VOGU-3710 file (C-alpha; in Angstrom, 3 decimals, decimal comma):
1> mrwnlrmkaa> 32,109/190,843/86,842  28,609/192,865/87,353  27,914/195,918/84,665  26,142/197,969/87,264  25,374/200,716/84,983  22,222/201,073/84,645  22,288/200,959/88,780  24,373/203,958/88,712  23,309/206,258/86,173  19,752/205,208/87,454
11> eagiwkstel> 20,917/207,256/90,733  22,240/210,035/89,241  18,928/210,367/87,363  19,757/209,411/84,015  16,737/206,835/82,699  17,350/206,562/79,187  21,000/205,381/77,444  19,900/208,823/74,801  20,208/211,054/77,916  23,442/209,727/79,088
21> rrrlaaagle> 24,741/209,075/75,142  24,594/213,005/74,968  26,069/213,414/78,759  28,695/211,527/77,776  29,716/213,858/74,215  28,717/217,210/76,327  31,401/215,277/78,093  33,682/214,967/75,400  33,297/210,711/74,452  31,114/209,818/71,117
31> isagkmsgww> 30,332/207,150/71,404  27,323/204,909/68,999  24,207/204,354/69,432  25,483/200,075/69,260  27,763/201,021/71,084  25,911/202,689/74,293  23,096/199,834/73,594  25,925/197,266/73,967  26,770/198,858/77,807  23,244/199,750/78,681
41> tttpttirld> 20,570/196,383/77,987  24,405/194,008/78,595  27,744/194,090/80,577  30,474/194,258/77,680  32,463/191,557/77,284  35,728/194,529/76,549  35,934/197,954/77,914  38,334/200,912/77,357  39,795/202,724/80,089  39,859/205,820/79,061
51> dldmlcsvlg> 35,375/205,085/78,171  35,145/203,835/81,542  37,325/206,812/82,439  34,705/209,110/81,320  31,740/206,778/82,909  32,939/207,664/86,159  32,825/211,383/85,294  29,413/211,754/83,915  28,066/209,960/86,598  29,594/210,661/89,727
61> cqptdllice> 31,058/207,021/91,086  34,406/205,156/91,071  34,851/201,705/88,074  34,448/199,959/91,222  30,834/201,379/91,458  30,365/200,103/87,368  31,840/196,688/87,771  31,246/194,639/90,293  33,229/191,765/91,762  31,718/188,276/91,931
71> pdkvaarkpp> 33,830/186,554/94,454  31,849/183,035/93,921  31,135/182,512/90,574  34,768/182,620/90,549  34,911/180,130/93,234  32,154/177,545/91,344  33,983/177,480/87,851  37,439/176,635/90,183  37,885/173,132/89,680  37,500/170,850/92,274
81> ataeatrgga> 41,378/170,238/93,907  42,603/166,858/93,735  44,151/164,548/96,727  47,694/165,201/94,475  46,925/168,475/95,001  46,205/169,152/98,597  49,764/167,049/99,669  51,288/169,727/97,602  51,236/169,262/94,388  52,063/167,301/91,766
91> tvrprlgrhr> 55,386/165,819/91,411  56,795/167,892/88,021  58,835/165,357/85,947  61,135/167,255/82,468  59,966/166,322/79,240  63,108/164,922/77,689  62,848/165,351/74,655  65,850/166,621/71,176  68,189/169,433/72,485  67,377/168,921/75,630
101> seppv> 70,040/167,292/78,955  68,485/165,957/82,065  67,945/167,706/84,755  71,131/168,014/87,050  71,248/166,033/90,557
//
């Protein structure tokens, strides 16, 4: 995911994080300067849905405008396919041990 807060804020005429923080406060969301700085300068690892909803309301956008999917990065993180996986998957073998019975035939 790519965090697009600064671009959406600029499109709304907000060029400083303090201005966005002031507008959020006027809309009913009081956040600390540190939290605002984190949102403004880096991609947050988590964000409350209520906070995201308020950001979208103040900026006049949708969550998909702030959180942009990057499928190329997801594909790059996938482990490479093995020959066994491409033939239909690995054989599942039961783990036998205490308190486990043989599977039905």
